[in-house]
N, CA, C and O atoms as a Tinker XYZ file with bonds, in Angstrom:
   536  protein
     1  N      0.948000   -1.338000    0.006000    73     2
     2  CA     0.025000    0.208000    0.236000    64     1     3
     3  C      0.990000    1.312000   -0.057000    63     2     4     5
     4  O      1.889000    1.460000    0.770000    81     3
     5  N      0.959000    2.195000   -1.193000    73     3     6
     6  CA     1.388000    2.775000   -0.692000    64     5     7
     7  C      0.546000    4.505000   -0.207000    63     6     8     9
     8  O     -0.465000    5.053000   -0.645000    81     7
     9  N      1.554000    4.917000    0.870000    73     7    10
    10  CA     1.243000    5.765000    1.578000    64     9    11
    11  C      1.156000    7.397000    1.402000    63    10    12    13
    12  O      2.230000    7.957000    1.184000    81    11
    13  N      0.080000    8.138000    1.470000    73    11    14
    14  CA     0.426000    9.596000    0.979000    64    13    15
    15  C      0.375000   10.722000    1.905000    63    14    16    17
    16  O     -0.467000   11.022000    2.752000    81    15
    17  N      1.795000   11.444000    1.447000    73    15    18
    18  CA     2.418000   12.217000    2.372000    64    17    19
    19  C      2.413000   13.975000    1.971000    63    18    20    21
    20  O      3.079000   14.477000    1.066000    81    19
    21  N      1.537000   14.667000    2.850000    73    19    22
    22  CA     1.907000   16.092000    1.939000    64    21    23
    23  C      2.914000   16.702000    1.822000    63    22    24    25
    24  O      3.773000   16.922000    2.676000    81    23
    25  N      2.857000   17.132000    0.349000    73    23    26
    26  CA     4.013000   17.939000   -0.040000    64    25    27
    27  C      5.291000   18.407000    0.591000    63    26    28    29
    28  O      6.496000   18.182000    0.481000    81    27
    29  N      4.295000   19.338000    1.469000    73    27    30
    30  CA     5.101000   20.406000    2.704000    64    29    31
    31  C      5.617000   19.302000    3.063000    63    30    32    33
    32  O      6.371000   19.064000    2.119000    81    31
    33  N      5.743000   18.314000    3.919000    73    31    34
    34  CA     5.856000   17.443000    4.720000    64    33    35
    35  C      7.244000   17.321000    3.906000    63    34    36    37
    36  O      8.093000   18.098000    4.342000    81    35
    37  N      7.561000   16.726000    3.098000    73    35    38
    38  CA     8.696000   15.932000    2.403000    64    37    39
    39  C      9.904000   16.573000    2.194000    63    38    40    41
    40  O     10.926000   16.031000    1.775000    81    39
    41  N      9.715000   18.231000    2.622000    73    39    42
    42  CA    10.763000   18.988000    2.985000    64    41    43
    43  C     11.564000   19.361000    4.207000    63    42    44    45
    44  O     12.331000   20.288000    4.469000    81    43
    45  N     10.966000   17.964000    5.074000    73    43    46
    46  CA    11.083000   18.440000    6.530000    64    45    47
    47  C     11.547000   16.919000    6.613000    63    46    48    49
    48  O     10.974000   15.914000    6.194000    81    47
    49  N     12.984000   17.081000    7.405000    73    47    50
    50  CA    13.239000   16.188000    7.763000    64    49    51
    51  C     13.035000   14.923000    8.000000    63    50    52    53
    52  O     13.842000   14.067000    7.635000    81    51
    53  N     11.603000   14.565000    8.830000    73    51    54
    54  CA    11.105000   12.943000    8.566000    64    53    55
    55  C     10.963000   12.773000    7.025000    63    54    56    57
    56  O     11.480000   11.766000    6.542000    81    55
    57  N     10.362000   13.587000    6.251000    73    55    58
    58  CA     9.527000   13.604000    5.367000    64    57    59
    59  C     10.495000   13.469000    3.835000    63    58    60    61
    60  O     10.092000   13.110000    2.729000    81    59
    61  N     12.535000   14.099000    4.445000    73    59    62
    62  CA    13.313000   13.634000    3.160000    64    61    63
    63  C     13.001000   12.171000    3.630000    63    62    64    65
    64  O     12.116000   11.442000    3.183000    81    63
    65  N     14.087000   11.829000    4.824000    73    63    66
    66  CA    14.252000   10.092000    5.311000    64    65    67
    67  C     13.115000    9.131000    4.843000    63    66    68    69
    68  O     13.100000    7.900000    4.833000    81    67
    69  N     12.104000   10.091000    4.433000    73    67    70
    70  CA    10.923000    8.754000    4.237000    64    69    71
    71  C     11.166000    8.888000    1.978000    63    70    72    73
    72  O     11.325000    8.075000    1.067000    81    71
    73  N     11.104000    9.661000    2.040000    73    71    74
    74  CA    11.290000   10.139000    0.705000    64    73    75
    75  C     12.836000    9.014000    0.674000    63    74    76    77
    76  O     12.667000    7.824000    0.408000    81    75
    77  N     13.936000    9.428000    0.901000    73    75    78
    78  CA    14.888000    8.566000    0.754000    64    77    79
    79  C     14.985000    7.110000    0.935000    63    78    80    81
    80  O     15.896000    6.424000    0.473000    81    79
    81  N     14.179000    6.755000    1.505000    73    79    82
    82  CA    14.036000    5.371000    1.906000    64    81    83
    83  C     13.097000    4.608000    0.941000    63    82    84    85
    84  O     12.680000    3.476000    1.186000    81    83
    85  N     12.828000    5.232000   -0.047000    73    83    86
    86  CA    11.779000    4.652000   -0.825000    64    85    87
    87  C     12.638000    3.868000   -2.039000    63    86    88    89
    88  O     13.507000    4.316000   -2.786000    81    87
    89  N     12.179000    2.810000   -1.964000    73    87    90
    90  CA    12.838000    1.670000   -3.209000    64    89    91
    91  C     12.232000    2.103000   -4.240000    63    90    92    93
    92  O     11.046000    2.217000   -4.549000    81    91
    93  N     13.555000    2.410000   -4.909000    73    91    94
    94  CA    12.990000    2.567000   -6.678000    64    93    95
    95  C     14.272000    1.941000   -7.541000    63    94    96    97
    96  O     15.118000    1.213000   -7.022000    81    95
    97  N     14.278000    2.287000   -8.758000    73    95    98
    98  CA    14.773000    1.339000   -9.594000    64    97    99
    99  C     16.247000    2.220000   -9.484000    63    98   100   101
   100  O     16.443000    3.360000   -9.064000    81    99
   101  N     16.828000    1.594000   -9.827000    73    99   102
   102  CA    18.430000    2.304000  -10.380000    64   101   103
   103  C     18.815000    3.349000  -10.678000    63   102   104   105
   104  O     19.587000    4.024000   -9.998000    81   103
   105  N     18.226000    3.733000  -12.002000    73   103   106
   106  CA    18.095000    5.404000  -12.610000    64   105   107
   107  C     17.148000    6.322000  -11.641000    63   106   108   109
   108  O     17.495000    7.467000  -11.349000    81   107
   109  N     16.069000    5.812000  -11.218000    73   107   110
   110  CA    14.968000    6.705000  -10.948000    64   109   111
   111  C     15.854000    6.868000   -8.469000    63   110   112   113
   112  O     15.635000    7.799000   -7.693000    81   111
   113  N     16.339000    6.120000   -8.309000    73   111   114
   114  CA    17.055000    6.485000   -7.264000    64   113   115
   115  C     18.387000    7.522000   -7.711000    63   114   116   117
   116  O     18.661000    8.472000   -6.978000    81   115
   117  N     19.115000    7.278000   -8.860000    73   115   118
   118  CA    20.416000    8.612000   -9.176000    64   117   119
   119  C     19.532000    9.536000   -8.980000    63   118   120   121
   120  O     19.783000   10.337000   -8.080000    81   119
   121  N     18.152000    9.710000   -9.813000    73   119   122
   122  CA    17.764000   11.181000  -10.630000    64   121   123
   123  C     17.206000   11.588000   -8.590000    63   122   124   125
   124  O     16.940000   12.738000   -8.241000    81   123
   125  N     17.166000   10.624000   -7.803000    73   123   126
   126  CA    15.959000   11.579000   -6.747000    64   125   127
   127  C     17.478000   11.933000   -6.198000    63   126   128   129
   128  O     17.552000   13.077000   -5.749000    81   127
   129  N     18.587000   11.242000   -6.152000    73   127   130
   130  CA    19.846000   11.695000   -5.058000    64   129   131
   131  C     20.309000   13.257000   -6.369000    63   130   132   133
   132  O     20.749000   14.343000   -5.991000    81   131
   133  N     20.105000   12.974000   -7.448000    73   131   134
   134  CA    20.509000   14.188000   -8.370000    64   133   135
   135  C     19.675000   15.542000   -7.639000    63   134   136   137
   136  O     20.221000   16.597000   -7.317000    81   135
   137  N     18.629000   15.305000   -7.519000    73   135   138
   138  CA    17.467000   16.389000   -7.043000    64   137   139
   139  C     17.560000   16.700000   -5.470000    63   138   140   141
   140  O     17.382000   17.797000   -4.940000    81   139
   141  N     17.791000   15.824000   -5.021000    73   139   142
   142  CA    18.158000   16.758000   -3.725000    64   141   143
   143  C     19.326000   17.321000   -3.045000    63   142   144   145
   144  O     19.446000   17.781000   -1.910000    81   143
   145  N     20.194000   17.169000   -4.047000    73   143   146
   146  CA    21.308000   17.513000   -4.156000    64   145   147
   147  C     21.228000   19.369000   -4.294000    63   146   148   149
   148  O     21.370000   20.404000   -3.643000    81   147
   149  N     20.915000   18.869000   -5.562000    73   147   150
   150  CA    20.106000   20.360000   -6.194000    64   149   151
   151  C     19.432000   21.531000   -4.848000    63   150   152   153
   152  O     19.829000   22.638000   -4.485000    81   151
   153  N     18.023000   20.480000   -4.284000    73   151   154
   154  CA    17.709000   21.036000   -3.240000    64   153   155
   155  C     18.496000   21.405000   -2.300000    63   154   156   157
   156  O     18.497000   22.596000   -1.989000    81   155
   157  N     19.250000   20.592000   -1.704000    73   155   158
   158  CA    20.260000   21.045000   -0.694000    64   157   159
   159  C     21.645000   22.669000   -1.560000    63   158   160   161
   160  O     22.127000   23.688000   -1.066000    81   159
   161  N     21.706000   22.248000   -2.461000    73   159   162
   162  CA    22.426000   24.074000   -2.563000    64   161   163
   163  C     21.319000   25.122000   -3.376000    63   162   164   165
   164  O     21.606000   26.197000   -3.903000    81   163
   165  N     20.172000   24.567000   -3.320000    73   163   166
   166  CA    19.578000   26.211000   -4.028000    64   165   167
   167  C     19.038000   26.552000   -2.170000    63   166   168   169
   168  O     19.147000   27.648000   -1.619000    81   167
   169  N     18.496000   25.328000   -1.552000    73   167   170
   170  CA    18.004000   26.031000   -0.203000    64   169   171
   171  C     18.692000   26.998000   -0.021000    63   170   172   173
   172  O     18.036000   27.919000   -0.507000    81   171
   173  N     20.054000   27.590000    0.562000    73   171   174
   174  CA    20.619000   28.500000    1.452000    64   173   175
   175  C     20.319000   29.929000    0.541000    63   174   176   177
   176  O     20.102000   31.041000    1.023000    81   175
   177  N     20.376000   29.534000   -1.064000    73   175   178
   178  CA    20.855000   30.814000   -1.442000    64   177   179
   179  C     18.999000   31.006000   -1.458000    63   178   180   181
   180  O     18.773000   32.176000   -1.149000    81   179
   181  N     17.584000   30.193000   -1.732000    73   179   182
   182  CA    16.481000   31.031000   -1.612000    64   181   183
   183  C     16.258000   31.730000   -0.464000    63   182   184   185
   184  O     15.421000   32.632000   -0.441000    81   183
   185  N     17.191000   31.291000    0.922000    73   183   186
   186  CA    16.909000   31.480000    2.545000    64   185   187
   187  C     17.500000   32.847000    2.658000    63   186   188   189
   188  O     17.118000   33.636000    3.522000    81   187
   189  N     18.576000   33.173000    1.652000    73   187   190
   190  CA    19.347000   34.387000    1.662000    64   189   191
   191  C     18.437000   35.427000    0.996000    63   190   192   193
   192  O     18.422000   36.578000    1.434000    81   191
   193  N     17.801000   35.124000    0.122000    73   191   194
   194  CA    16.826000   35.890000   -0.787000    64   193   195
   195  C     15.691000   36.026000   -0.197000    63   194   196   197
   196  O     15.244000   36.998000   -0.807000    81   195
   197  N     14.986000   35.768000    0.482000    73   195   198
   198  CA    13.802000   35.987000    1.580000    64   197   199
   199  C     14.394000   36.303000    2.672000    63   198   200   201
   200  O     13.629000   36.356000    3.635000    81   199
   201  N     15.763000   36.595000    2.941000    73   199   202
   202  CA    15.936000   37.290000    3.766000    64   201   203
   203  C     16.235000   38.651000    3.495000    63   202   204   205
   204  O     16.378000   39.614000    4.249000    81   203
   205  N     16.304000   38.523000    2.193000    73   203   206
   206  CA    16.833000   40.549000    1.926000    64   205   207
   207  C     15.617000   40.867000    1.411000    63   206   208   209
   208  O     15.376000   42.064000    1.259000    81   207
   209  N     14.567000   39.839000    1.025000    73   207   210
   210  CA    13.061000   40.747000    0.732000    64   209   211
   211  C     12.557000   41.067000    2.393000    63   210   212   213
   212  O     12.416000   42.255000    2.683000    81   211
   213  N     12.299000   40.065000    3.431000    73   211   214
   214  CA    11.858000   40.538000    4.629000    64   213   215
   215  C     12.238000   41.966000    5.312000    63   214   216   217
   216  O     11.667000   42.613000    6.190000    81   215
   217  N     13.920000   42.303000    4.257000    73   215   218
   218  CA    14.561000   43.093000    5.132000    64   217   219
   219  C     14.132000   44.630000    4.261000    63   218   220   221
   220  O     14.029000   45.721000    4.821000    81   219
   221  N     13.953000   44.410000    2.981000    73   219   222
   222  CA    12.969000   45.629000    2.123000    64   221   223
   223  C     12.257000   45.903000    2.399000    63   222   224   225
   224  O     12.014000   47.105000    2.507000    81   223
   225  N     11.224000   44.725000    2.778000    73   223   226
   226  CA     9.860000   45.251000    3.257000    64   225   227
   227  C      9.868000   45.896000    4.775000    63   226   228   229
   228  O      8.786000   46.332000    5.168000    81   227
   229  N     10.727000   45.969000    5.444000    73   227   230
   230  CA    10.524000   46.340000    6.863000    64   229   231
   231  C     10.759000   47.730000    6.826000    63   230   232   233
   232  O     10.464000   48.456000    7.774000    81   231
   233  N     11.552000   48.363000    5.217000    73   231   234
   234  CA    12.015000   49.439000    4.780000    64   233   235
   235  C     10.730000   50.124000    4.207000    63   234   236   237
   236  O     10.867000   51.296000    3.858000    81   235
   237  N      9.708000   49.643000    4.089000    73   235   238
   238  CA     8.448000   50.067000    3.362000    64   237   239
   239  C      7.285000   50.261000    4.299000    63   238   240   241
   240  O      7.223000   49.290000    5.053000    81   239
   241  N      6.342000   51.143000    4.539000    73   239   242
   242  CA     5.308000   51.291000    5.296000    64   241   243
   243  C      4.329000   50.721000    4.547000    63   242   244   245
   244  O      3.597000   49.942000    5.156000    81   243
   245  N      4.047000   50.950000    3.028000    73   243   246
   246  CA     3.464000   50.744000    2.391000    64   245   247
   247  C      3.045000   49.238000    2.282000    63   246   248   249
   248  O      1.918000   48.799000    2.509000    81   247
   249  N      4.165000   48.513000    1.889000    73   247   250
   250  CA     4.165000   47.421000    1.771000    64   249   251
   251  C      3.902000   46.454000    2.726000    63   250   252   253
   252  O      3.488000   45.311000    2.530000    81   251
   253  N      4.239000   47.130000    4.035000    73   251   254
   254  CA     3.786000   46.543000    5.290000    64   253   255
   255  C      2.074000   46.423000    5.868000    63   254   256   257
   256  O      1.406000   45.619000    6.519000    81   255
   257  N      1.916000   47.444000    5.340000    73   255   258
   258  CA     0.312000   47.955000    5.378000    64   257   259
   259  C     -0.507000   47.037000    4.141000    63   258   260   261
   260  O     -1.696000   46.769000    4.316000    81   259
   261  N      0.220000   46.571000    2.864000    73   259   262
   262  CA    -0.280000   45.962000    2.103000    64   261   263
   263  C     -0.572000   44.348000    2.797000    63   262   264   265
   264  O     -1.677000   43.815000    2.698000    81   263
   265  N      0.482000   43.758000    3.428000    73   263   266
   266  CA     0.877000   42.633000    3.518000    64   265   267
   267  C     -0.028000   42.567000    5.265000    63   266   268   269
   268  O      0.523000   41.769000    6.024000    81   267
   269  N     -1.100000   43.198000    5.791000    73   267   270
   270  CA    -2.178000   42.776000    6.546000    64   269   271
   271  C     -3.617000   42.440000    5.590000    63   270   272   273
   272  O     -4.601000   41.893000    6.088000    81   271
   273  N     -3.584000   42.631000    4.942000    73   271   274
   274  CA    -4.619000   41.543000    4.035000    64   273   275
   275  C     -4.341000   40.342000    3.758000    63   274   276   277
   276  O     -3.381000   39.927000    3.109000    81   275
   277  N     -5.525000   39.520000    4.449000    73   275   278
   278  CA    -5.568000   38.217000    4.114000    64   277   279
   279  C     -4.879000   37.687000    2.439000    63   278   280   281
   280  O     -5.384000   38.136000    1.411000    81   279
   281  N     -3.925000   36.890000    2.406000    73   279   282
   282  CA    -3.405000   35.773000    1.212000    64   281   283
   283  C     -2.317000   36.613000    1.037000    63   282   284   285
   284  O     -1.495000   35.937000    0.418000    81   283
   285  N     -1.774000   37.924000    1.281000    73   283   286
   286  CA    -1.005000   39.068000    0.654000    64   285   287
   287  C      0.557000   38.699000    1.459000    63   286   288   289
   288  O      0.474000   38.887000    2.673000    81   287
   289  N      1.601000   38.334000    1.105000    73   287   290
   290  CA     2.819000   38.172000    1.756000    64   289   291
   291  C      3.622000   39.200000    1.316000    63   290   292   293
   292  O      3.337000   40.266000    0.770000    81   291
   293  N      5.014000   38.550000    1.745000    73   291   294
   294  CA     5.919000   39.886000    1.149000    64   293   295
   295  C      6.444000   40.157000    0.143000    63   294   296   297
   296  O      7.098000   41.166000   -0.118000    81   295
   297  N      6.124000   39.001000   -0.707000    73   295   298
   298  CA     6.507000   39.344000   -2.582000    64   297   299
   299  C      5.577000   39.968000   -2.629000    63   298   300   301
   300  O      5.431000   41.068000   -2.097000    81   299
   301  N      4.723000   39.329000   -3.325000    73   299   302
   302  CA     3.291000   39.981000   -3.404000    64   301   303
   303  C      3.068000   41.651000   -3.342000    63   302   304   305
   304  O      2.373000   42.278000   -4.143000    81   303
   305  N      3.774000   42.199000   -2.270000    73   303   306
   306  CA     2.898000   42.999000   -1.642000    64   305   307
   307  C      4.448000   44.196000   -1.673000    63   306   308   309
   308  O      4.534000   45.330000   -1.202000    81   307
   309  N      5.050000   43.719000   -2.101000    73   307   310
   310  CA     6.513000   44.593000   -2.828000    64   309   311
   311  C      6.412000   44.606000   -4.029000    63   310   312   313
   312  O      6.844000   45.597000   -4.617000    81   311
   313  N      5.746000   43.397000   -4.873000    73   311   314
   314  CA     5.690000   43.762000   -5.990000    64   313   315
   315  C      4.386000   44.296000   -6.493000    63   314   316   317
   316  O      4.141000   44.497000   -7.682000    81   315
   317  N      3.730000   44.467000   -5.692000    73   315   318
   318  CA     2.171000   45.585000   -5.818000    64   317   319
   319  C      2.604000   46.933000   -6.010000    63   318   320   321
   320  O      2.515000   47.793000   -6.886000    81   319
   321  N      3.225000   46.774000   -4.608000    73   319   322
   322  CA     3.761000   48.447000   -4.460000    64   321   323
   323  C      5.117000   49.295000   -5.473000    63   322   324   325
   324  O      5.447000   50.481000   -5.440000    81   323
   325  N      5.744000   48.027000   -6.415000    73   323   326
   326  CA     6.773000   49.025000   -7.278000    64   325   327
   327  C      6.198000   48.912000   -8.215000    63   326   328   329
   328  O      6.490000   49.852000   -8.954000    81   327
   329  N      5.279000   48.066000   -8.798000    73   327   330
   330  CA     3.911000   47.963000   -9.942000    64   329   331
   331  C      3.634000   49.369000  -10.077000    63   330   332   333
   332  O      4.078000   50.264000  -10.796000    81   331
   333  N      2.826000   49.300000   -9.232000    73   331   334
   334  CA     1.840000   50.889000   -8.819000    64   333   335
   335  C      2.368000   51.691000   -9.006000    63   334   336   337
   336  O      2.198000   52.392000  -10.003000    81   335
   337  N      3.609000   51.994000   -7.700000    73   335   338
   338  CA     4.169000   52.814000   -7.774000    64   337   339
   339  C      3.453000   54.133000   -6.693000    63   338   340   341
   340  O      3.418000   54.099000   -5.463000    81   339
   341  N      2.987000   55.115000   -7.494000    73   339   342
   342  CA     1.584000   56.020000   -6.516000    64   341   343
   343  C      0.768000   55.779000   -6.525000    63   342   344   345
   344  O      0.608000   55.494000   -7.711000    81   343
   345  N     -0.327000   55.575000   -5.942000    73   343   346
   346  CA    -1.396000   54.757000   -5.834000    64   345   347
   347  C     -2.349000   56.192000   -6.484000    63   346   348   349
   348  O     -3.463000   56.103000   -6.999000    81   347
   349  N     -1.789000   57.095000   -6.343000    73   347   350
   350  CA    -2.638000   58.757000   -6.512000    64   349   351
   351  C     -3.012000   59.011000   -7.522000    63   350   352   353
   352  O     -4.069000   59.610000   -7.720000    81   351
   353  N     -1.821000   58.405000   -8.874000    73   351   354
   354  CA    -1.807000   58.394000   -9.970000    64   353   355
   355  C     -3.299000   57.841000  -10.821000    63   354   356   357
   356  O     -3.566000   57.919000  -12.020000    81   355
   357  N     -4.006000   57.342000   -9.826000    73   355   358
   358  CA    -5.089000   56.641000  -10.369000    64   357   359
   359  C     -6.512000   57.172000   -9.757000    63   358   360   361
   360  O     -6.622000   57.447000   -8.562000    81   359
   361  N     -7.609000   57.292000  -10.706000    73   359   362
   362  CA    -8.767000   58.229000   -9.732000    64   361   363
   363  C     -9.479000   57.483000   -8.841000    63   362   364   365
   364  O     -9.966000   57.854000   -7.773000    81   363
   365  N     -9.523000   55.801000   -9.638000    73   363   366
   366  CA   -10.381000   54.587000   -8.285000    64   365   367
   367  C     -9.700000   53.845000   -8.541000    63   366   368   369
   368  O     -8.852000   53.950000   -9.427000    81   367
   369  N    -10.010000   52.234000   -7.349000    73   367   370
   370  CA    -9.887000   51.159000   -7.478000    64   369   371
   371  C     -9.886000   50.450000   -8.751000    63   370   372   373
   372  O     -8.924000   49.799000   -9.160000    81   371
   373  N    -11.040000   50.602000   -9.391000    73   371   374
   374  CA   -11.088000   50.124000  -10.621000    64   373   375
   375  C     -9.714000   49.859000  -12.042000    63   374   376   377
   376  O     -9.290000   48.956000  -12.763000    81   375
   377  N     -9.473000   51.366000  -11.756000    73   375   378
   378  CA    -8.590000   51.536000  -12.807000    64   377   379
   379  C     -7.104000   51.057000  -12.111000    63   378   380   381
   380  O     -6.144000   51.247000  -12.857000    81   379
   381  N     -6.886000   50.642000  -11.186000    73   379   382
   382  CA    -5.594000   49.846000  -10.725000    64   381   383
   383  C     -5.818000   48.454000  -11.362000    63   382   384   385
   384  O     -4.866000   47.956000  -11.963000    81   383
   385  N     -7.131000   47.696000  -11.278000    73   383   386
   386  CA    -7.076000   46.439000  -10.915000    64   385   387
   387  C     -7.621000   46.365000  -12.829000    63   386   388   389
   388  O     -7.915000   45.201000  -13.100000    81   387
   389  N     -7.789000   47.344000  -14.097000    73   387   390
   390  CA    -7.619000   47.041000  -15.060000    64   389   391
   391  C     -5.799000   47.501000  -15.395000    63   390   392   393
   392  O     -5.179000   46.983000  -16.324000    81   391
   393  N     -5.203000   48.494000  -14.486000    73   391   394
   394  CA    -4.236000   48.331000  -15.009000    64   393   395
   395  C     -3.302000   47.476000  -14.453000    63   394   396   397
   396  O     -2.086000   47.627000  -14.578000    81   395
   397  N     -3.933000   46.425000  -13.735000    73   395   398
   398  CA    -2.727000   45.369000  -13.189000    64   397   399
   399  C     -2.952000   43.948000  -14.030000    63   398   400   401
   400  O     -2.217000   42.981000  -14.226000    81   399
   401  N     -4.380000   44.292000  -14.457000    73   399   402
   402  CA    -4.992000   43.298000  -15.597000    64   401   403
   403  C     -5.565000   41.760000  -15.161000    63   402   404   405
   404  O     -5.350000   40.617000  -15.565000    81   403
   405  N     -6.713000   42.587000  -13.742000    73   403   406
   406  CA    -7.031000   41.682000  -12.621000    64   405   407
   407  C     -8.735000   41.345000  -13.105000    63   406   408   409
   408  O     -9.322000   40.378000  -12.621000    81   407
   409  N     -9.564000   42.492000  -14.344000    73   407   410
   410  CA   -10.672000   42.967000  -14.906000    64   409   411
   411  C    -10.837000   41.750000  -15.511000    63   410   412   413
   412  O     -9.914000   41.258000  -16.159000    81   411
   413  N    -12.038000   41.124000  -15.367000    73   411   414
   414  CA   -12.225000   40.049000  -16.428000    64   413   415
   415  C    -13.687000   40.688000  -17.567000    63   414   416   417
   416  O    -14.492000   41.496000  -17.106000    81   415
   417  N    -13.755000   40.392000  -18.398000    73   415   418
   418  CA   -14.506000   40.600000  -19.669000    64   417   419
   419  C    -15.794000   40.439000  -19.241000    63   418   420   421
   420  O    -15.996000   39.383000  -18.643000    81   419
   421  N    -16.838000   41.269000  -19.388000    73   419   422
   422  CA   -18.352000   41.020000  -18.936000    64   421   423
   423  C    -18.713000   40.718000  -20.305000    63   422   424   425
   424  O    -18.021000   41.214000  -21.194000    81   423
   425  N    -19.677000   39.988000  -20.602000    73   423   426
   426  CA   -20.652000   39.734000  -21.591000    64   425   427
   427  C    -22.410000   39.629000  -21.604000    63   426   428   429
   428  O    -23.206000   38.700000  -21.470000    81   427
   429  N    -22.517000   40.928000  -21.812000    73   427   430
   430  CA   -24.364000   40.620000  -20.706000    64   429   431
   431  C    -25.214000   41.241000  -21.780000    63   430   432   433
   432  O    -24.990000   42.181000  -22.544000    81   431
   433  N    -26.448000   40.304000  -21.593000    73   431   434
   434  CA   -27.488000   40.214000  -22.678000    64   433   435
   435  C    -29.107000   40.491000  -21.625000    63   434   436   437
   436  O    -29.259000   39.780000  -20.632000    81   435
   437  N    -29.649000   41.026000  -21.808000    73   435   438
   438  CA   -31.091000   41.125000  -20.749000    64   437   439
   439  C    -30.748000   40.829000  -19.559000    63   438   440   441
   440  O    -30.140000   41.674000  -18.903000    81   439
   441  N    -31.091000   39.421000  -18.940000    73   439   442
   442  CA   -30.960000   39.342000  -17.713000    64   441   443
   443  C    -29.002000   38.486000  -17.372000    63   442   444   445
   444  O    -28.227000   38.477000  -16.416000    81   443
   445  N    -28.995000   38.196000  -18.087000    73   443   446
   446  CA   -27.774000   37.094000  -18.443000    64   445   447
   447  C    -26.599000   38.001000  -17.822000    63   446   448   449
   448  O    -26.651000   39.203000  -18.080000    81   447
   449  N    -25.563000   37.532000  -17.040000    73   447   450
   450  CA   -24.352000   38.162000  -16.863000    64   449   451
   451  C    -23.208000   37.799000  -16.946000    63   450   452   453
   452  O    -22.783000   38.120000  -15.837000    81   451
   453  N    -22.250000   37.276000  -17.562000    73   451   454
   454  CA   -21.242000   36.512000  -17.560000    64   453   455
   455  C    -19.560000   36.892000  -17.637000    63   454   456   457
   456  O    -18.913000   36.929000  -18.684000    81   455
   457  N    -19.121000   37.115000  -16.506000    73   455   458
   458  CA   -17.977000   37.293000  -15.981000    64   457   459
   459  C    -16.786000   36.515000  -17.158000    63   458   460   461
   460  O    -17.189000   35.360000  -17.022000    81   459
   461  N    -16.109000   36.448000  -17.757000    73   459   462
   462  CA   -15.027000   35.871000  -19.358000    64   461   463
   463  C    -13.442000   35.774000  -17.455000    63   462   464   465
   464  O    -13.400000   36.179000  -16.294000    81   463
   465  N    -12.517000   34.935000  -18.478000    73   463   466
   466  CA   -11.064000   35.315000  -17.320000    64   465   467
   467  C    -10.624000   36.248000  -17.376000    63   466   468   469
   468  O    -11.056000   37.074000  -18.180000    81   467
   469  N     -9.645000   36.510000  -16.601000    73   467   470
   470  CA    -8.961000   37.804000  -16.602000    64   469   471
   471  C     -8.529000   37.950000  -17.540000    63   470   472   473
   472  O     -8.712000   36.922000  -18.192000    81   471
   473  N     -7.736000   39.034000  -18.377000    73   471   474
   474  CA    -7.304000   39.138000  -19.530000    64   473   475
   475  C     -5.835000   38.942000  -19.739000    63   474   476   477
   476  O     -5.244000   38.242000  -18.917000    81   475
   477  N     -5.332000   39.342000  -20.493000    73   475   478
   478  CA    -3.674000   38.682000  -20.523000    64   477   479
   479  C     -2.877000   40.288000  -20.638000    63   478   480   481
   480  O     -1.704000   40.518000  -20.931000    81   479
   481  N     -3.941000   41.226000  -20.307000    73   479   482
   482  CA    -3.450000   42.448000  -20.270000    64   481   483
   483  C     -2.828000   43.162000  -18.804000    63   482   484   485
   484  O     -3.124000   42.868000  -17.646000    81   483
   485  N     -2.164000   43.878000  -19.150000    73   483   486
   486  CA    -1.566000   44.651000  -17.512000    64   485   487
   487  C      0.171000   43.783000  -17.272000    63   486   488   489
   488  O      0.993000   43.345000  -18.077000    81   487
   489  N      0.124000   43.851000  -15.782000    73   487   490
   490  CA     1.462000   43.227000  -15.942000    64   489   491
   491  C      1.568000   41.593000  -14.951000    63   490   492   493
   492  O      1.150000   41.177000  -13.871000    81   491
   493  N      2.274000   41.148000  -15.941000    73   491   494
   494  CA     2.471000   39.407000  -15.484000    64   493   495
   495  C      2.506000   39.174000  -14.337000    63   494   496   497
   496  O      1.726000   38.544000  -13.623000    81   495
   497  N      4.018000   40.016000  -13.993000    73   495   498
   498  CA     4.076000   39.509000  -12.530000    64   497   499
   499  C      3.269000   39.156000  -11.472000    63   498   500   501
   500  O      3.270000   38.307000  -10.581000    81   499
   501  N      2.304000   40.441000  -11.996000    73   499   502
   502  CA     0.866000   40.762000  -10.526000    64   501   503
   503  C      0.268000   39.811000  -10.989000    63   502   504   505
   504  O     -0.088000   39.079000  -10.066000    81   503
   505  N     -0.032000   39.434000  -11.956000    73   503   506
   506  CA    -0.959000   38.724000  -12.165000    64   505   507
   507  C     -0.813000   36.847000  -12.102000    63   506   508   509
   508  O     -1.711000   36.013000  -11.983000    81   507
   509  N      0.655000   36.664000  -12.234000    73   507   510
   510  CA     1.218000   35.365000  -11.563000    64   509   511
   511  C      0.815000   35.380000  -10.396000    63   510   512   513
   512  O     -0.165000   34.729000  -10.032000    81   511
   513  N      1.734000   36.368000   -9.381000    73   511   514
   514  CA     1.599000   36.190000   -8.509000    64   513   515
   515  C      0.040000   35.887000   -7.568000    63   514   516   517
   516  O     -0.177000   34.998000   -6.745000    81   515
   517  N     -0.944000   37.062000   -8.093000    73   515   518
   518  CA    -1.958000   37.127000   -8.113000    64   517   519
   519  C     -2.555000   35.409000   -7.421000    63   518   520   521
   520  O     -3.037000   35.156000   -6.317000    81   519
   521  N     -2.214000   34.324000   -8.810000    73   519   522
   522  CA    -3.147000   33.396000   -9.079000    64   521   523
   523  C     -2.181000   32.415000   -7.899000    63   522   524   525
   524  O     -2.822000   31.562000   -7.285000    81   523
   525  N     -0.877000   32.522000   -7.637000    73   523   526
   526  CA    -0.639000   32.266000   -6.698000    64   525   527
   527  C     -1.322000   31.901000   -5.280000    63   526   528   529
   528  O     -1.601000   30.998000   -4.492000    81   527
   529  N     -1.363000   32.908000   -5.478000    73   527   530
   530  CA    -1.919000   33.566000   -3.869000    64   529   531
   531  C     -3.728000   33.288000   -3.919000    63   530   532   533
   532  O     -4.382000   33.277000   -2.876000    81   531
   533  N     -4.109000   33.162000   -4.739000    73   531   534
   534  CA    -5.543000   32.960000   -4.437000    64   533   535
   535  C     -6.047000   31.035000   -4.138000    63   534   536
   536  O     -7.212000   30.734000   -3.879000    81   535
């Protein structure tokens, strides 16, 4: 019987030991080892970048305030602040949504109202970050 493990649990010590203990074909075992070594190399770099991001957020009151919204982390908040710049240049929130590309097209007729998918207009980074936090 195959035991299911949450994806996040695999990257903890116990999960990693369980992953390494799985019996695999030699080629798959080699691939697993290569990928775990790559993970070991990338983890310190990711931690360094995360620390730099958190330090930058501490210096930006607008970004810290954006993070008070549920689901908005440091990366999304900082990207939003940097892309939008001064929000005063927009007349209303709808213009900001349109600028970012988060306004779906609407097709209405009579009593029927249909909203489409978000457009591919606007800033690709913010649309990507929005889809990851939703």
